[in-house]
PyMOL CGO cylinders between C-alpha atoms (Angstrom):
from pymol import cmd
from pymol.cgo import CYLINDER

trace = [
    CYLINDER, 5.92, 33.85, -43.56, 9.48, 33.35, -45.49, 0.3, 1, 1, 1, 1, 1, 1,
    CYLINDER, 9.48, 33.35, -45.49, 9.71, 36.52, -46.06, 0.3, 1, 1, 1, 1, 1, 1,
    CYLINDER, 9.71, 36.52, -46.06, 9.42, 37.78, -42.61, 0.3, 1, 1, 1, 1, 1, 1,
    CYLINDER, 9.42, 37.78, -42.61, 12.41, 35.39, -41.88, 0.3, 1, 1, 1, 1, 1, 1,
    CYLINDER, 12.41, 35.39, -41.88, 14.38, 36.85, -44.45, 0.3, 1, 1, 1, 1, 1, 1,
    CYLINDER, 14.38, 36.85, -44.45, 13.82, 39.96, -42.71, 0.3, 1, 1, 1, 1, 1, 1,
    CYLINDER, 13.82, 39.96, -42.71, 14.98, 39.01, -39.49, 0.3, 1, 1, 1, 1, 1, 1,
    CYLINDER, 14.98, 39.01, -39.49, 17.53, 37.34, -40.99, 0.3, 1, 1, 1, 1, 1, 1,
    CYLINDER, 17.53, 37.34, -40.99, 18.83, 40.14, -42.85, 0.3, 1, 1, 1, 1, 1, 1,
    CYLINDER, 18.83, 40.14, -42.85, 18.48, 42.45, -40.08, 0.3, 1, 1, 1, 1, 1, 1,
    CYLINDER, 18.48, 42.45, -40.08, 20.88, 40.18, -37.47, 0.3, 1, 1, 1, 1, 1, 1,
    CYLINDER, 20.88, 40.18, -37.47, 23.45, 40.41, -41.08, 0.3, 1, 1, 1, 1, 1, 1,
    CYLINDER, 23.45, 40.41, -41.08, 23.33, 43.73, -41.76, 0.3, 1, 1, 1, 1, 1, 1,
    CYLINDER, 23.33, 43.73, -41.76, 21.84, 46.21, -38.87, 0.3, 1, 1, 1, 1, 1, 1,
    CYLINDER, 21.84, 46.21, -38.87, 22.82, 44.72, -35.84, 0.3, 1, 1, 1, 1, 1, 1,
    CYLINDER, 22.82, 44.72, -35.84, 25.94, 46.11, -34.65, 0.3, 1, 1, 1, 1, 1, 1,
    CYLINDER, 25.94, 46.11, -34.65, 28.56, 42.97, -33.36, 0.3, 1, 1, 1, 1, 1, 1,
    CYLINDER, 28.56, 42.97, -33.36, 28.38, 44.08, -29.24, 0.3, 1, 1, 1, 1, 1, 1,
    CYLINDER, 28.38, 44.08, -29.24, 24.41, 43.36, -29.38, 0.3, 1, 1, 1, 1, 1, 1,
    CYLINDER, 24.41, 43.36, -29.38, 24.87, 40.15, -31.39, 0.3, 1, 1, 1, 1, 1, 1,
    CYLINDER, 24.87, 40.15, -31.39, 27.32, 38.99, -28.27, 0.3, 1, 1, 1, 1, 1, 1,
    CYLINDER, 27.32, 38.99, -28.27, 24.94, 39.84, -26.29, 0.3, 1, 1, 1, 1, 1, 1,
    CYLINDER, 24.94, 39.84, -26.29, 21.57, 38.30, -27.96, 0.3, 1, 1, 1, 1, 1, 1,
    CYLINDER, 21.57, 38.30, -27.96, 24.10, 34.83, -28.41, 0.3, 1, 1, 1, 1, 1, 1,
    CYLINDER, 24.10, 34.83, -28.41, 25.26, 34.86, -24.66, 0.3, 1, 1, 1, 1, 1, 1,
    CYLINDER, 25.26, 34.86, -24.66, 22.00, 35.33, -23.67, 0.3, 1, 1, 1, 1, 1, 1,
    CYLINDER, 22.00, 35.33, -23.67, 20.75, 32.41, -25.18, 0.3, 1, 1, 1, 1, 1, 1,
    CYLINDER, 20.75, 32.41, -25.18, 23.69, 30.12, -24.18, 0.3, 1, 1, 1, 1, 1, 1,
    CYLINDER, 23.69, 30.12, -24.18, 22.72, 30.91, -20.91, 0.3, 1, 1, 1, 1, 1, 1,
    CYLINDER, 22.72, 30.91, -20.91, 18.86, 30.85, -20.99, 0.3, 1, 1, 1, 1, 1, 1,
    CYLINDER, 18.86, 30.85, -20.99, 18.33, 27.21, -22.66, 0.3, 1, 1, 1, 1, 1, 1,
    CYLINDER, 18.33, 27.21, -22.66, 20.91, 25.63, -20.41, 0.3, 1, 1, 1, 1, 1, 1,
    CYLINDER, 20.91, 25.63, -20.41, 18.97, 27.35, -17.74, 0.3, 1, 1, 1, 1, 1, 1,
    CYLINDER, 18.97, 27.35, -17.74, 16.02, 26.15, -18.94, 0.3, 1, 1, 1, 1, 1, 1,
    CYLINDER, 16.02, 26.15, -18.94, 17.23, 22.40, -19.58, 0.3, 1, 1, 1, 1, 1, 1,
    CYLINDER, 17.23, 22.40, -19.58, 18.63, 22.54, -16.22, 0.3, 1, 1, 1, 1, 1, 1,
    CYLINDER, 18.63, 22.54, -16.22, 14.97, 24.07, -14.44, 0.3, 1, 1, 1, 1, 1, 1,
    CYLINDER, 14.97, 24.07, -14.44, 13.03, 21.56, -16.44, 0.3, 1, 1, 1, 1, 1, 1,
    CYLINDER, 13.03, 21.56, -16.44, 15.33, 18.35, -15.07, 0.3, 1, 1, 1, 1, 1, 1,
    CYLINDER, 15.33, 18.35, -15.07, 15.39, 19.44, -11.60, 0.3, 1, 1, 1, 1, 1, 1,
    CYLINDER, 15.39, 19.44, -11.60, 11.95, 20.11, -11.30, 0.3, 1, 1, 1, 1, 1, 1,
    CYLINDER, 11.95, 20.11, -11.30, 10.69, 16.26, -13.22, 0.3, 1, 1, 1, 1, 1, 1,
    CYLINDER, 10.69, 16.26, -13.22, 13.36, 14.95, -10.99, 0.3, 1, 1, 1, 1, 1, 1,
    CYLINDER, 13.36, 14.95, -10.99, 11.84, 16.49, -7.52, 0.3, 1, 1, 1, 1, 1, 1,
    CYLINDER, 11.84, 16.49, -7.52, 8.42, 15.76, -8.71, 0.3, 1, 1, 1, 1, 1, 1,
    CYLINDER, 8.42, 15.76, -8.71, 9.25, 12.20, -9.60, 0.3, 1, 1, 1, 1, 1, 1,
    CYLINDER, 9.25, 12.20, -9.60, 10.60, 12.31, -5.48, 0.3, 1, 1, 1, 1, 1, 1,
    CYLINDER, 10.60, 12.31, -5.48, 8.00, 13.53, -4.22, 0.3, 1, 1, 1, 1, 1, 1,
    CYLINDER, 8.00, 13.53, -4.22, 5.90, 11.27, -5.73, 0.3, 1, 1, 1, 1, 1, 1,
    CYLINDER, 5.90, 11.27, -5.73, 7.57, 8.04, -4.49, 0.3, 1, 1, 1, 1, 1, 1,
    CYLINDER, 7.57, 8.04, -4.49, 7.79, 9.68, -0.85, 0.3, 1, 1, 1, 1, 1, 1,
    CYLINDER, 7.79, 9.68, -0.85, 4.42, 10.05, -0.88, 0.3, 1, 1, 1, 1, 1, 1,
    CYLINDER, 4.42, 10.05, -0.88, 3.34, 6.63, -2.12, 0.3, 1, 1, 1, 1, 1, 1,
    CYLINDER, 3.34, 6.63, -2.12, 6.05, 5.90, 0.73, 0.3, 1, 1, 1, 1, 1, 1,
    CYLINDER, 6.05, 5.90, 0.73, 4.19, 7.64, 3.47, 0.3, 1, 1, 1, 1, 1, 1,
    CYLINDER, 4.19, 7.64, 3.47, 0.49, 6.58, 2.50, 0.3, 1, 1, 1, 1, 1, 1,
    CYLINDER, 0.49, 6.58, 2.50, 1.56, 2.96, 2.84, 0.3, 1, 1, 1, 1, 1, 1,
    CYLINDER, 1.56, 2.96, 2.84, 3.49, 3.04, 6.24, 0.3, 1, 1, 1, 1, 1, 1,
    CYLINDER, 3.49, 3.04, 6.24, 0.51, 4.79, 7.22, 0.3, 1, 1, 1, 1, 1, 1,
    CYLINDER, 0.51, 4.79, 7.22, -2.02, 1.90, 6.32, 0.3, 1, 1, 1, 1, 1, 1,
    CYLINDER, -2.02, 1.90, 6.32, 0.68, -0.53, 7.74, 0.3, 1, 1, 1, 1, 1, 1,
    CYLINDER, 0.68, -0.53, 7.74, 0.56, 1.49, 11.37, 0.3, 1, 1, 1, 1, 1, 1,
    CYLINDER, 0.56, 1.49, 11.37, -3.51, 1.51, 11.00, 0.3, 1, 1, 1, 1, 1, 1,
    CYLINDER, -3.51, 1.51, 11.00, -3.74, -2.01, 10.16, 0.3, 1, 1, 1, 1, 1, 1,
    CYLINDER, -3.74, -2.01, 10.16, -1.23, -2.79, 13.25, 0.3, 1, 1, 1, 1, 1, 1,
    CYLINDER, -1.23, -2.79, 13.25, -3.37, -0.33, 14.77, 0.3, 1, 1, 1, 1, 1, 1,
    CYLINDER, -3.37, -0.33, 14.77, -6.84, -2.36, 14.45, 0.3, 1, 1, 1, 1, 1, 1,
    CYLINDER, -6.84, -2.36, 14.45, -5.20, -5.57, 14.94, 0.3, 1, 1, 1, 1, 1, 1,
    CYLINDER, -5.20, -5.57, 14.94, -3.99, -4.63, 18.44, 0.3, 1, 1, 1, 1, 1, 1,
    CYLINDER, -3.99, -4.63, 18.44, -7.21, -3.07, 19.25, 0.3, 1, 1, 1, 1, 1, 1,
    CYLINDER, -7.21, -3.07, 19.25, -9.04, -6.20, 18.06, 0.3, 1, 1, 1, 1, 1, 1,
    CYLINDER, -9.04, -6.20, 18.06, -6.89, -8.90, 19.98, 0.3, 1, 1, 1, 1, 1, 1,
    CYLINDER, -6.89, -8.90, 19.98, -7.26, -6.42, 23.35, 0.3, 1, 1, 1, 1, 1, 1,
    CYLINDER, -7.26, -6.42, 23.35, -11.16, -6.86, 22.53, 0.3, 1, 1, 1, 1, 1, 1,
    CYLINDER, -11.16, -6.86, 22.53, -10.90, -10.73, 22.33, 0.3, 1, 1, 1, 1, 1, 1,
    CYLINDER, -10.90, -10.73, 22.33, -7.96, -10.98, 25.31, 0.3, 1, 1, 1, 1, 1, 1,
    CYLINDER, -7.96, -10.98, 25.31, -10.73, -9.55, 27.84, 0.3, 1, 1, 1, 1, 1, 1,
    CYLINDER, -10.73, -9.55, 27.84, -13.40, -11.27, 26.17, 0.3, 1, 1, 1, 1, 1, 1,
    CYLINDER, -13.40, -11.27, 26.17, -11.50, -14.38, 26.35, 0.3, 1, 1, 1, 1, 1, 1,
    CYLINDER, -11.50, -14.38, 26.35, -11.05, -13.20, 30.27, 0.3, 1, 1, 1, 1, 1, 1,
    CYLINDER, -11.05, -13.20, 30.27, -13.92, -12.77, 30.91, 0.3, 1, 1, 1, 1, 1, 1,
    CYLINDER, -13.92, -12.77, 30.91, -15.85, -15.39, 29.71, 0.3, 1, 1, 1, 1, 1, 1,
    CYLINDER, -15.85, -15.39, 29.71, -13.11, -18.49, 30.24, 0.3, 1, 1, 1, 1, 1, 1,
    CYLINDER, -13.11, -18.49, 30.24, -14.04, -18.72, 33.85, 0.3, 1, 1, 1, 1, 1, 1,
    CYLINDER, -14.04, -18.72, 33.85, -17.82, -19.78, 32.54, 0.3, 1, 1, 1, 1, 1, 1,
    CYLINDER, -17.82, -19.78, 32.54, -16.96, -22.41, 30.28, 0.3, 1, 1, 1, 1, 1, 1,
    CYLINDER, -16.96, -22.41, 30.28, -14.32, -23.84, 32.80, 0.3, 1, 1, 1, 1, 1, 1,
    CYLINDER, -14.32, -23.84, 32.80, -16.89, -24.02, 35.17, 0.3, 1, 1, 1, 1, 1, 1,
    CYLINDER, -16.89, -24.02, 35.17, -19.73, -25.63, 32.77, 0.3, 1, 1, 1, 1, 1, 1,
    CYLINDER, -19.73, -25.63, 32.77, -16.96, -27.77, 31.58, 0.3, 1, 1, 1, 1, 1, 1,
    CYLINDER, -16.96, -27.77, 31.58, -15.91, -29.54, 35.41, 0.3, 1, 1, 1, 1, 1, 1,
    CYLINDER, -15.91, -29.54, 35.41, -19.61, -29.65, 35.81, 0.3, 1, 1, 1, 1, 1, 1,
    CYLINDER, -19.61, -29.65, 35.81, -20.59, -31.25, 32.72, 0.3, 1, 1, 1, 1, 1, 1,
    CYLINDER, -20.59, -31.25, 32.72, -23.38, -33.72, 34.00, 0.3, 1, 1, 1, 1, 1, 1,
    CYLINDER, -23.38, -33.72, 34.00, -24.28, -31.63, 37.30, 0.3, 1, 1, 1, 1, 1, 1,
    CYLINDER, -24.28, -31.63, 37.30, -27.91, -30.14, 36.30, 0.3, 1, 1, 1, 1, 1, 1,
    CYLINDER, -27.91, -30.14, 36.30, -28.37, -26.56, 35.21, 0.3, 1, 1, 1, 1, 1, 1,
    CYLINDER, -28.37, -26.56, 35.21, -30.02, -24.89, 38.29, 0.3, 1, 1, 1, 1, 1, 1,
    CYLINDER, -30.02, -24.89, 38.29, -31.32, -21.16, 38.25, 0.3, 1, 1, 1, 1, 1, 1,
    CYLINDER, -31.32, -21.16, 38.25, -27.45, -19.54, 39.55, 0.3, 1, 1, 1, 1, 1, 1,
    CYLINDER, -27.45, -19.54, 39.55, -25.75, -21.15, 36.32, 0.3, 1, 1, 1, 1, 1, 1,
    CYLINDER, -25.75, -21.15, 36.32, -28.42, -19.86, 34.25, 0.3, 1, 1, 1, 1, 1, 1,
    CYLINDER, -28.42, -19.86, 34.25, -28.57, -16.48, 36.22, 0.3, 1, 1, 1, 1, 1, 1,
    CYLINDER, -28.57, -16.48, 36.22, -24.75, -16.52, 36.12, 0.3, 1, 1, 1, 1, 1, 1,
    CYLINDER, -24.75, -16.52, 36.12, -24.42, -17.13, 32.28, 0.3, 1, 1, 1, 1, 1, 1,
    CYLINDER, -24.42, -17.13, 32.28, -26.78, -14.01, 31.42, 0.3, 1, 1, 1, 1, 1, 1,
    CYLINDER, -26.78, -14.01, 31.42, -25.25, -11.69, 34.04, 0.3, 1, 1, 1, 1, 1, 1,
    CYLINDER, -25.25, -11.69, 34.04, -21.74, -13.23, 32.25, 0.3, 1, 1, 1, 1, 1, 1,
    CYLINDER, -21.74, -13.23, 32.25, -23.11, -12.49, 29.03, 0.3, 1, 1, 1, 1, 1, 1,
    CYLINDER, -23.11, -12.49, 29.03, -24.42, -9.39, 29.84, 0.3, 1, 1, 1, 1, 1, 1,
    CYLINDER, -24.42, -9.39, 29.84, -20.69, -7.75, 30.88, 0.3, 1, 1, 1, 1, 1, 1,
    CYLINDER, -20.69, -7.75, 30.88, -19.50, -8.87, 28.03, 0.3, 1, 1, 1, 1, 1, 1,
    CYLINDER, -19.50, -8.87, 28.03, -21.35, -7.55, 25.71, 0.3, 1, 1, 1, 1, 1, 1,
    CYLINDER, -21.35, -7.55, 25.71, -21.35, -4.33, 28.01, 0.3, 1, 1, 1, 1, 1, 1,
    CYLINDER, -21.35, -4.33, 28.01, -17.44, -4.56, 28.57, 0.3, 1, 1, 1, 1, 1, 1,
    CYLINDER, -17.44, -4.56, 28.57, -17.68, -4.93, 24.14, 0.3, 1, 1, 1, 1, 1, 1,
    CYLINDER, -17.68, -4.93, 24.14, -19.40, -2.23, 23.72, 0.3, 1, 1, 1, 1, 1, 1,
    CYLINDER, -19.40, -2.23, 23.72, -17.23, 0.25, 25.24, 0.3, 1, 1, 1, 1, 1, 1,
    CYLINDER, -17.23, 0.25, 25.24, -13.92, -0.69, 24.08, 0.3, 1, 1, 1, 1, 1, 1,
    CYLINDER, -13.92, -0.69, 24.08, -15.41, -0.72, 20.66, 0.3, 1, 1, 1, 1, 1, 1,
    CYLINDER, -15.41, -0.72, 20.66, -17.09, 2.65, 20.55, 0.3, 1, 1, 1, 1, 1, 1,
    CYLINDER, -17.09, 2.65, 20.55, -13.87, 3.93, 22.84, 0.3, 1, 1, 1, 1, 1, 1,
    CYLINDER, -13.87, 3.93, 22.84, -11.77, 2.96, 20.03, 0.3, 1, 1, 1, 1, 1, 1,
    CYLINDER, -11.77, 2.96, 20.03, -13.68, 3.03, 16.81, 0.3, 1, 1, 1, 1, 1, 1,
    CYLINDER, -13.68, 3.03, 16.81, -13.42, 7.17, 16.31, 0.3, 1, 1, 1, 1, 1, 1,
    CYLINDER, -13.42, 7.17, 16.31, -9.09, 6.26, 16.72, 0.3, 1, 1, 1, 1, 1, 1,
    CYLINDER, -9.09, 6.26, 16.72, -9.67, 3.32, 13.93, 0.3, 1, 1, 1, 1, 1, 1,
    CYLINDER, -9.67, 3.32, 13.93, -11.69, 5.69, 11.89, 0.3, 1, 1, 1, 1, 1, 1,
    CYLINDER, -11.69, 5.69, 11.89, -9.53, 9.01, 12.36, 0.3, 1, 1, 1, 1, 1, 1,
    CYLINDER, -9.53, 9.01, 12.36, -6.10, 7.17, 10.89, 0.3, 1, 1, 1, 1, 1, 1,
    CYLINDER, -6.10, 7.17, 10.89, -8.28, 5.04, 8.16, 0.3, 1, 1, 1, 1, 1, 1,
    CYLINDER, -8.28, 5.04, 8.16, -9.42, 8.86, 7.45, 0.3, 1, 1, 1, 1, 1, 1,
    CYLINDER, -9.42, 8.86, 7.45, -6.63, 10.25, 7.69, 0.3, 1, 1, 1, 1, 1, 1,
    CYLINDER, -6.63, 10.25, 7.69, -4.90, 7.62, 5.44, 0.3, 1, 1, 1, 1, 1, 1,
    CYLINDER, -4.90, 7.62, 5.44, -7.95, 7.62, 2.57, 0.3, 1, 1, 1, 1, 1, 1,
    CYLINDER, -7.95, 7.62, 2.57, -6.73, 11.72, 2.75, 0.3, 1, 1, 1, 1, 1, 1,
    CYLINDER, -6.73, 11.72, 2.75, -3.08, 11.28, 1.99, 0.3, 1, 1, 1, 1, 1, 1,
    CYLINDER, -3.08, 11.28, 1.99, -3.82, 9.04, -0.71, 0.3, 1, 1, 1, 1, 1, 1,
    CYLINDER, -3.82, 9.04, -0.71, -5.51, 12.63, -2.65, 0.3, 1, 1, 1, 1, 1, 1,
    CYLINDER, -5.51, 12.63, -2.65, -3.39, 14.72, -1.52, 0.3, 1, 1, 1, 1, 1, 1,
]
cmd.load_cgo(trace, "trace")
């Protein structure tokens, strides 16, 4: 191994012309800084892309949470608007006897509430699941 390096050193010292030595040295002086700059810029761009991806995924998560909160609050609001008249009627007439009409009204309101709730949930559930899926997909990428 030592003999190999000695042969290369002797070749460079004695057998190469000055023009070839200058070309080799200029090539080294150009390529080494170029490789160093390329490595540093690639490293910095990778770090920047990673932080941007983390920020974007956090924003998607926050938007998804806001969407779910909005949809749940709209469902709660709709259910309150439907059930409040029944509650107020029952509170006003606490001493009144329970009549078959009152029981029928209660069952009708309960069935209506169930139908409205199912429609709201099944209508909005695909959008919520799609947002959650896209968030998890962005984390994987």
